[in-house]
C-alpha positions, 0 to 999 in steps of 0.5 A: 811502868805507870805514866807519871801523874800530871801535877797541877801548877802551884797556885800563885803566892799571896805575897808575890805577883811576879816581876814587872820586868818579866817580858811575859808579864800580863797587864791587869787590864788583860787578865780575866780575873781582874775584869771586875775591877774598874781602874781609878786613874790618878787625879792630878787636877784639871791643869797639872803644872808638870804631869809625870810621864808614868810607864804603862805598867805603872799606870796599870798597876796603880790604877788597880791599886787605887780601885781596891783601896777605894773598895776596901777589898781584902783578898790575896789578889789585893796583897799580890797587887801591893807586891807589884806596886812596891816593885815599881815604887818601893817608897810609896808609904800608902802601899806599905800601909795598906799592905800591913792592913791586908797582912793582918786582915788575912792573918798571913804568916809573918816569916814569909813577909819578913823574908820579903822585906829582907829582899826589899831592904837589900835592894833598897837599903836607904828606903825608910818605908821598908825599914819601918814596915819591918819594924812593925812586923817584928814588933807584932811578932814580939821577938827578934830574928836576925835583925842585927845580922841584917843591919850588919850586912847593909852596913858592910856596904854603907857603914853610915846608912842612917836608916840601918843604924836607926833600925839597929838601935831600935832592935837592940834596945827593944830586945836587949841585944846589947851583948857584943854591940860595943865590940861591933862598933869598935870593929867598924872604927878599926876599919874607919876611925872617922866613922861618926855613926860607929862613934855614935853607936859606941856612945849609945851602947855605953849610955844604955848599959853601964852608964858613964861611971868613972871607970867607963869614962877613963876607959873611953878617954883612953880609947879616944886618945888611941884613935886620935893618935892615928888621926889628930884631926878626927872631928868624930873622935873629938866630939865623942870625947867631949860627949863622954867628958860632959858625963864626968864630974871632972869636966874637960880639964880633970883627966891627967892623961888627956891633959898630957896628951893635948900638951904633948901635941901642942909642944910637937907643933900640932895645930889641928883646929879640933885640938885647939878648940878643945884646949880653949874650952878646957883652959876656959874651964880652968880659968873659971876656977881661978887659973890665970895662966889657963885664961891667957892660953885660951885667949891666945888660942882664940886669936890663933884660930881666928887668924890662921887655923880656923879662919872660916869661923874667925868671927866665932873665935873672936866672939869667944875671946871677947866673951872670955875677956869680959867674963874675967874683966880683961881689957 
């Protein structure tokens, strides 16, 4: 039986340098193929106030990065160096920017780079730079991949990750991926009815698809009331309700189901500040149309909020009361 042929070791990937946590990692200053690169130290000025104590590896990598950046070298080793630099500091915008330049100049396959960014996002989900990098790549490709799935994974760990939500909204709008988005937001709200990010996503979907027709407004009011029955002090739901009603010609006071709901809570003794604040605004709206009883209710609730239920904003409610009284010529 012939002996097995010896195989050549696989060439290093142009995308990955190898972990700098690897105990066998060799500094660039000791590598024969990097002897032609003269390191460029960081210039902190002649008298730095607080000199940062960088590790030897950090200095070794970034001194070479600055050297290649200054020389304008476009090569596979330069791209691999950015991998090492980003592992040490994934928030370095200059490295990400130069990496995009190298990727385009070397005509690198985007799929491999997208996998790299996916790993970086999973390790650093609140890093704005890596989300931006992925957005540029997807824009170059011109078609979505698993963008919604990626953000769903990140949001399952932190449902209020601003960067993930921002990226998801960009991808959904850019590639018209609205199908299923309303259900996605609703599912998150079932898990946490106070998730203000999910409420924002619901508004985003309605605003960019159906718009706020009378049917949609009625549906959203009912949805809000269902949520408020669970948690009456849910400020996110009250704010969403206001946002929806601002799109309605009926205003805050023109929905019978909502008026009945608020009246029922008040009669039951609920004094949640969010409820009282909403009723003040709805009553002021009716008072502007000549309803004197609604005006008296608004004035009375302003007093209650200032004295008992929202004392941290007492001066605001006293101001609101004075403004309403002055508007309607009440001493």
